[in-house]
C-alpha atoms as a printed R data frame, in Angstrom:
    type eleno elety resid chain resno      x       y       z
1   ATOM     1    CA   MET     A     1 69.729 -25.155 -42.258
2   ATOM     2    CA   LYS     A     2 73.197 -24.059 -41.133
3   ATOM     3    CA   ASN     A     3 72.566 -20.438 -42.099
4   ATOM     4    CA   PHE     A     4 69.187 -20.567 -40.352
5   ATOM     5    CA   LEU     A     5 70.666 -21.852 -37.077
6   ATOM     6    CA   THR     A     6 73.558 -19.390 -37.281
7   ATOM     7    CA   VAL     A     7 71.093 -16.518 -37.525
8   ATOM     8    CA   LEU     A     8 69.006 -18.059 -34.749
9   ATOM     9    CA   LEU     A     9 71.972 -18.262 -32.379
10  ATOM    10    CA   ILE     A    10 73.066 -14.724 -33.189
11  ATOM    11    CA   LEU     A    11 69.535 -13.469 -32.567
12  ATOM    12    CA   THR     A    12 69.462 -15.373 -29.289
13  ATOM    13    CA   ILE     A    13 72.710 -13.809 -28.111
14  ATOM    14    CA   MET     A    14 71.603 -10.334 -29.222
15  ATOM    15    CA   THR     A    15 68.256 -10.784 -27.501
16  ATOM    16    CA   THR     A    16 70.059 -11.934 -24.381
17  ATOM    17    CA   ALA     A    17 72.132  -8.765 -24.395
18  ATOM    18    CA   LEU     A    18 68.925  -6.745 -24.452
19  ATOM    19    CA   PHE     A    19 66.954  -8.680 -21.857
20  ATOM    20    CA   ALA     A    20 69.328 -10.562 -19.574
21  ATOM    21    CA   GLY     A    21 70.026  -7.579 -17.388
22  ATOM    22    CA   GLY     A    22 73.594  -8.548 -16.578
23  ATOM    23    CA   SER     A    23 73.016 -12.211 -15.664
24  ATOM    24    CA   GLN     A    24 75.748 -14.714 -16.503
25  ATOM    25    CA   GLU     A    25 78.423 -12.037 -16.521
26  ATOM    26    CA   GLU     A    26 81.198 -14.608 -16.139
27  ATOM    27    CA   GLY     A    27 81.914 -18.028 -17.597
28  ATOM    28    CA   ALA     A    28 80.141 -19.662 -20.506
29  ATOM    29    CA   ILE     A    29 76.980 -18.210 -21.995
30  ATOM    30    CA   LYS     A    30 74.342 -20.882 -21.429
31  ATOM    31    CA   VAL     A    31 71.744 -21.170 -24.181
32  ATOM    32    CA   GLY     A    32 68.928 -23.710 -23.983
33  ATOM    33    CA   ALA     A    33 67.513 -25.529 -26.988
34  ATOM    34    CA   LEU     A    34 64.308 -27.534 -27.304
35  ATOM    35    CA   PHE     A    35 64.323 -29.745 -30.387
36  ATOM    36    CA   ALA     A    36 62.273 -32.792 -31.398
37  ATOM    37    CA   VAL     A    37 65.355 -34.940 -31.959
38  ATOM    38    CA   THR     A    38 63.197 -38.070 -31.830
39  ATOM    39    CA   GLY     A    39 59.516 -38.720 -32.468
40  ATOM    40    CA   GLY     A    40 57.177 -37.646 -35.228
41  ATOM    41    CA   ALA     A    41 58.868 -34.297 -35.841
42  ATOM    42    CA   SER     A    42 62.431 -35.617 -35.806
43  ATOM    43    CA   PHE     A    43 62.755 -34.674 -39.477
44  ATOM    44    CA   LEU     A    44 62.803 -31.116 -38.122
45  ATOM    45    CA   GLY     A    45 64.426 -31.489 -34.731
46  ATOM    46    CA   ALA     A    46 67.287 -33.877 -35.490
47  ATOM    47    CA   PRO     A    47 68.937 -31.678 -38.149
48  ATOM    48    CA   GLU     A    48 68.202 -28.577 -36.055
49  ATOM    49    CA   ALA     A    49 70.069 -30.068 -33.094
50  ATOM    50    CA   LYS     A    50 73.051 -31.232 -35.159
51  ATOM    51    CA   THR     A    51 73.309 -27.913 -36.935
52  ATOM    52    CA   ALA     A    52 73.062 -25.939 -33.700
53  ATOM    53    CA   GLU     A    53 75.896 -27.995 -32.229
54  ATOM    54    CA   MET     A    54 78.017 -27.433 -35.326
55  ATOM    55    CA   VAL     A    55 77.399 -23.683 -35.305
56  ATOM    56    CA   VAL     A    56 78.277 -23.409 -31.615
57  ATOM    57    CA   GLU     A    57 81.504 -25.347 -32.213
58  ATOM    58    CA   GLU     A    58 82.465 -22.916 -34.974
59  ATOM    59    CA   ILE     A    59 81.656 -19.846 -32.872
60  ATOM    60    CA   ASN     A    60 83.612 -21.179 -29.902
61  ATOM    61    CA   ALA     A    61 86.554 -22.179 -32.108
62  ATOM    62    CA   ALA     A    62 86.691 -18.584 -33.319
63  ATOM    63    CA   GLY     A    63 86.925 -17.255 -29.774
64  ATOM    64    CA   GLY     A    64 83.305 -17.285 -28.691
65  ATOM    65    CA   VAL     A    65 81.337 -14.115 -28.014
66  ATOM    66    CA   ASN     A    66 83.486 -11.353 -26.538
67  ATOM    67    CA   GLY     A    67 85.854 -14.037 -25.343
68  ATOM    68    CA   ARG     A    68 83.158 -16.134 -23.694
69  ATOM    69    CA   MET     A    69 82.241 -19.611 -24.887
70  ATOM    70    CA   ILE     A    70 78.672 -20.667 -25.653
71  ATOM    71    CA   GLU     A    71 77.353 -23.681 -23.767
72  ATOM    72    CA   LEU     A    72 74.434 -25.152 -25.692
73  ATOM    73    CA   ILE     A    73 72.100 -27.312 -23.600
74  ATOM    74    CA   ILE     A    74 69.836 -29.365 -25.874
75  ATOM    75    CA   LYS     A    75 66.725 -31.152 -24.638
76  ATOM    76    CA   ASP     A    76 64.892 -33.694 -26.803
77  ATOM    77    CA   THR     A    77 61.171 -32.980 -26.503
78  ATOM    78    CA   ALA     A    78 60.142 -35.680 -29.008
79  ATOM    79    CA   ALA     A    79 57.533 -33.091 -30.094
80  ATOM    80    CA   ASN     A    80 55.701 -33.658 -26.804
81  ATOM    81    CA   PRO     A    81 54.244 -30.437 -25.319
82  ATOM    82    CA   GLU     A    82 54.399 -31.823 -21.770
83  ATOM    83    CA   LYS     A    83 58.103 -32.555 -22.155
84  ATOM    84    CA   ALA     A    84 58.598 -29.087 -23.614
85  ATOM    85    CA   ILE     A    85 57.015 -27.535 -20.521
86  ATOM    86    CA   SER     A    86 59.101 -29.648 -18.144
87  ATOM    87    CA   PHE     A    87 62.358 -28.995 -19.991
88  ATOM    88    CA   THR     A    88 61.633 -25.270 -20.192
89  ATOM    89    CA   LYS     A    89 61.322 -25.064 -16.419
90  ATOM    90    CA   GLN     A    90 64.495 -27.122 -16.016
91  ATOM    91    CA   LEU     A    91 66.488 -24.961 -18.415
92  ATOM    92    CA   ILE     A    92 65.386 -21.749 -16.720
93  ATOM    93    CA   GLU     A    93 65.314 -22.769 -13.060
94  ATOM    94    CA   GLU     A    94 68.177 -25.279 -12.882
95  ATOM    95    CA   ASP     A    95 70.473 -24.641 -15.836
96  ATOM    96    CA   LYS     A    96 70.024 -20.856 -15.638
97  ATOM    97    CA   VAL     A    97 70.061 -20.352 -19.407
98  ATOM    98    CA   VAL     A    98 69.873 -16.810 -20.715
99  ATOM    99    CA   ALA     A    99 67.562 -17.726 -23.594
100 ATOM   100    CA   ILE     A   100 65.921 -20.689 -25.327
101 ATOM   101    CA   ILE     A   101 65.962 -21.676 -29.004
102 ATOM   102    CA   GLY     A   102 63.033 -23.746 -30.263
103 ATOM   103    CA   PRO     A   103 60.881 -25.732 -29.930
104 ATOM   104    CA   SER     A   104 60.699 -27.414 -33.322
105 ATOM   105    CA   THR     A   105 56.895 -27.419 -33.527
106 ATOM   106    CA   SER     A   106 54.130 -24.875 -33.115
107 ATOM   107    CA   GLY     A   107 52.122 -26.957 -30.645
108 ATOM   108    CA   GLU     A   108 55.043 -27.135 -28.227
109 ATOM   109    CA   THR     A   109 55.818 -23.454 -28.613
110 ATOM   110    CA   MET     A   110 52.240 -22.457 -27.845
111 ATOM   111    CA   GLN     A   111 52.459 -24.421 -24.594
112 ATOM   112    CA   ILE     A   112 55.622 -22.723 -23.318
113 ATOM   113    CA   LYS     A   113 55.392 -19.168 -24.680
114 ATOM   114    CA   ASP     A   114 53.530 -17.828 -21.638
115 ATOM   115    CA   LEU     A   115 55.953 -19.642 -19.346
116 ATOM   116    CA   CYS     A   116 58.963 -17.955 -20.957
117 ATOM   117    CA   GLU     A   117 57.157 -14.636 -20.872
118 ATOM   118    CA   SER     A   118 56.492 -14.995 -17.142
119 ATOM   119    CA   TYR     A   119 60.143 -15.872 -16.458
120 ATOM   120    CA   LYS     A   120 61.296 -13.036 -18.744
121 ATOM   121    CA   THR     A   121 63.441 -15.523 -20.633
122 ATOM   122    CA   PRO     A   122 63.748 -14.815 -24.378
123 ATOM   123    CA   LEU     A   123 62.279 -17.594 -26.522
124 ATOM   124    CA   ILE     A   124 63.146 -17.717 -30.215
125 ATOM   125    CA   SER     A   125 60.996 -20.441 -31.742
126 ATOM   126    CA   ALA     A   126 61.874 -22.457 -34.815
127 ATOM   127    CA   ALA     A   127 58.167 -23.098 -35.455
128 ATOM   128    CA   ALA     A   128 55.926 -21.304 -37.919
129 ATOM   129    CA   ALA     A   129 52.423 -20.739 -36.503
130 ATOM   130    CA   GLU     A   130 51.500 -17.062 -36.576
131 ATOM   131    CA   ALA     A   131 49.742 -17.430 -33.221
132 ATOM   132    CA   ILE     A   132 53.173 -17.763 -31.592
133 ATOM   133    CA   VAL     A   133 53.748 -14.023 -31.986
134 ATOM   134    CA   ASP     A   134 50.176 -12.787 -32.303
135 ATOM   135    CA   PRO     A   135 49.461 -11.060 -30.016
136 ATOM   136    CA   VAL     A   136 52.945  -9.639 -29.665
137 ATOM   137    CA   ALA     A   137 54.801 -10.552 -26.469
138 ATOM   138    CA   SER     A   138 57.919  -8.992 -24.980
139 ATOM   139    CA   TYR     A   139 60.045 -12.145 -24.780
140 ATOM   140    CA   VAL     A   140 58.646 -14.455 -27.477
141 ATOM   141    CA   PHE     A   141 59.864 -14.462 -31.085
142 ATOM   142    CA   LYS     A   142 59.984 -16.782 -34.089
143 ATOM   143    CA   THR     A   143 62.035 -16.968 -37.263
144 ATOM   144    CA   PRO     A   144 59.882 -18.710 -39.950
145 ATOM   145    CA   GLN     A   145 57.475 -16.855 -42.226
146 ATOM   146    CA   LYS     A   146 53.942 -16.052 -41.055
147 ATOM   147    CA   ASP     A   147 51.103 -18.475 -41.813
148 ATOM   148    CA   SER     A   148 49.143 -15.661 -43.416
149 ATOM   149    CA   TYR     A   149 51.897 -15.068 -45.998
150 ATOM   150    CA   VAL     A   150 51.758 -18.711 -47.022
151 ATOM   151    CA   ALA     A   151 47.953 -18.822 -47.176
152 ATOM   152    CA   LYS     A   152 47.842 -15.696 -49.343
153 ATOM   153    CA   TRP     A   153 50.541 -17.030 -51.667
154 ATOM   154    CA   ILE     A   154 48.660 -20.317 -52.103
155 ATOM   155    CA   TYR     A   155 45.443 -18.496 -52.922
156 ATOM   156    CA   SER     A   156 47.188 -16.082 -55.271
157 ATOM   157    CA   THR     A   157 48.605 -19.048 -57.175
158 ATOM   158    CA   MET     A   158 45.164 -20.669 -57.296
159 ATOM   159    CA   ASN     A   159 43.707 -17.475 -58.755
160 ATOM   160    CA   LYS     A   160 46.258 -17.635 -61.557
161 ATOM   161    CA   MET     A   161 45.373 -21.284 -62.189
162 ATOM   162    CA   GLY     A   162 41.639 -20.639 -62.224
163 ATOM   163    CA   ILE     A   163 40.964 -22.695 -59.094
164 ATOM   164    CA   SER     A   164 38.103 -21.430 -56.932
165 ATOM   165    CA   ARG     A   165 36.588 -24.430 -55.086
166 ATOM   166    CA   ILE     A   166 38.866 -26.308 -52.697
167 ATOM   167    CA   GLY     A   167 39.055 -28.654 -49.774
168 ATOM   168    CA   ILE     A   168 41.395 -28.101 -46.843
169 ATOM   169    CA   LEU     A   169 42.772 -30.547 -44.324
170 ATOM   170    CA   GLY     A   170 45.443 -30.611 -41.671
171 ATOM   171    CA   ALA     A   171 46.809 -32.547 -38.740
172 ATOM   172    CA   ASN     A   172 45.231 -31.925 -35.348
173 ATOM   173    CA   THR     A   173 48.330 -30.118 -34.103
174 ATOM   174    CA   GLY     A   174 49.088 -26.531 -33.198
175 ATOM   175    CA   PHE     A   175 50.662 -26.012 -36.606
176 ATOM   176    CA   GLY     A   176 47.831 -27.703 -38.492
177 ATOM   177    CA   ASN     A   177 45.021 -25.923 -36.676
178 ATOM   178    CA   ALA     A   178 46.708 -22.537 -37.013
179 ATOM   179    CA   GLY     A   179 47.228 -23.055 -40.736
180 ATOM   180    CA   LEU     A   180 43.642 -24.104 -41.355
181 ATOM   181    CA   GLY     A   181 42.532 -21.001 -39.505
182 ATOM   182    CA   GLN     A   182 44.551 -18.778 -41.839
183 ATOM   183    CA   LEU     A   183 43.208 -20.561 -44.921
184 ATOM   184    CA   GLU     A   184 39.657 -19.944 -43.722
185 ATOM   185    CA   LYS     A   185 40.411 -16.340 -42.814
186 ATOM   186    CA   TYR     A   186 41.661 -15.285 -46.258
187 ATOM   187    CA   ALA     A   187 39.592 -17.500 -48.581
188 ATOM   188    CA   SER     A   188 36.877 -14.940 -49.341
189 ATOM   189    CA   GLU     A   189 39.453 -12.216 -49.989
190 ATOM   190    CA   PHE     A   190 40.726 -14.255 -52.943
191 ATOM   191    CA   GLY     A   191 37.351 -15.534 -54.097
192 ATOM   192    CA   ILE     A   192 38.064 -19.065 -52.887
193 ATOM   193    CA   GLU     A   193 35.229 -21.307 -51.712
194 ATOM   194    CA   ILE     A   194 36.177 -23.866 -49.068
195 ATOM   195    CA   ALA     A   195 33.764 -26.686 -49.832
196 ATOM   196    CA   ALA     A   196 35.115 -29.047 -47.183
197 ATOM   197    CA   LYS     A   197 37.390 -28.994 -44.159
198 ATOM   198    CA   GLU     A   198 38.843 -32.104 -42.532
199 ATOM   199    CA   SER     A   199 41.417 -32.865 -39.859
200 ATOM   200    CA   TYR     A   200 43.331 -36.032 -39.067
201 ATOM   201    CA   ASP     A   201 45.442 -37.471 -36.294
202 ATOM   202    CA   LYS     A   202 49.091 -36.544 -36.699
203 ATOM   203    CA   ALA     A   203 50.050 -40.216 -36.354
204 ATOM   204    CA   ALA     A   204 47.746 -41.320 -39.188
205 ATOM   205    CA   THR     A   205 49.343 -43.293 -42.014
206 ATOM   206    CA   ASP     A   206 46.266 -43.746 -44.223
207 ATOM   207    CA   LEU     A   207 44.149 -40.746 -45.241
208 ATOM   208    CA   THR     A   208 41.965 -42.596 -47.741
209 ATOM   209    CA   ALA     A   209 38.732 -41.958 -45.824
210 ATOM   210    CA   VAL     A   210 39.460 -38.251 -45.454
211 ATOM   211    CA   LEU     A   211 40.375 -37.825 -49.108
212 ATOM   212    CA   THR     A   212 37.262 -39.732 -50.167
213 ATOM   213    CA   LYS     A   213 35.133 -37.186 -48.306
214 ATOM   214    CA   LEU     A   214 36.906 -34.330 -50.056
215 ATOM   215    CA   LYS     A   215 36.531 -35.991 -53.448
216 ATOM   216    CA   GLY     A   216 32.792 -36.234 -52.857
217 ATOM   217    CA   LYS     A   217 32.627 -32.440 -52.572
218 ATOM   218    CA   ASN     A   218 33.863 -32.005 -56.160
219 ATOM   219    CA   VAL     A   219 36.764 -29.799 -55.139
220 ATOM   220    CA   GLU     A   220 39.285 -28.589 -57.701
221 ATOM   221    CA   ALA     A   221 42.248 -28.748 -55.345
222 ATOM   222    CA   VAL     A   222 43.180 -29.815 -51.825
223 ATOM   223    CA   VAL     A   223 45.447 -27.951 -49.411
224 ATOM   224    CA   ASN     A   224 47.018 -30.163 -46.755
225 ATOM   225    CA   TRP     A   225 48.480 -28.010 -43.976
């Protein structure tokens, strides 16, 4: 996680140098961060926020960037897209950040990517959905692997195991829907039959009914995205 956030901050600063056009020439370099510190995705956002703070402390202790300190402004979105939109506007319009790291989830990122593009503020997302960067935008980036790579790897492994009939399910989130789309897209290429597809509420704690449906389709494996 620390190495990931270090790279993310470096990329943010480098991207800022390319796109900022001379803004914030004096004083601290303000970088915004949108993390789900609380809520359902806090297992992602909480460590991201703590690690980002630690990395910034280390960079500043070493003299900052060209003698300038980094001021990290973290907003807790609680994985709520509406909060992500509001905080994005606040970071850009009021805090005057040069770039934004995050959000933690794909659903949030999809809601703010066009906003950052319109403000010409670099966004480097910590989320994975391939749709974040497809189609390519001038100011929107992400660091995790592409969904398609994961889907192809899963299917390649299934081929080796002799699995050809599966069920797929995922949460009704930006990440879940994007992943299911990639699984459907590449299934035929690997000779995989998707016998059933189900989705569930991200807050669900009991998936018995969903799994019972999949079991009734006589699938050989289940992919939960």
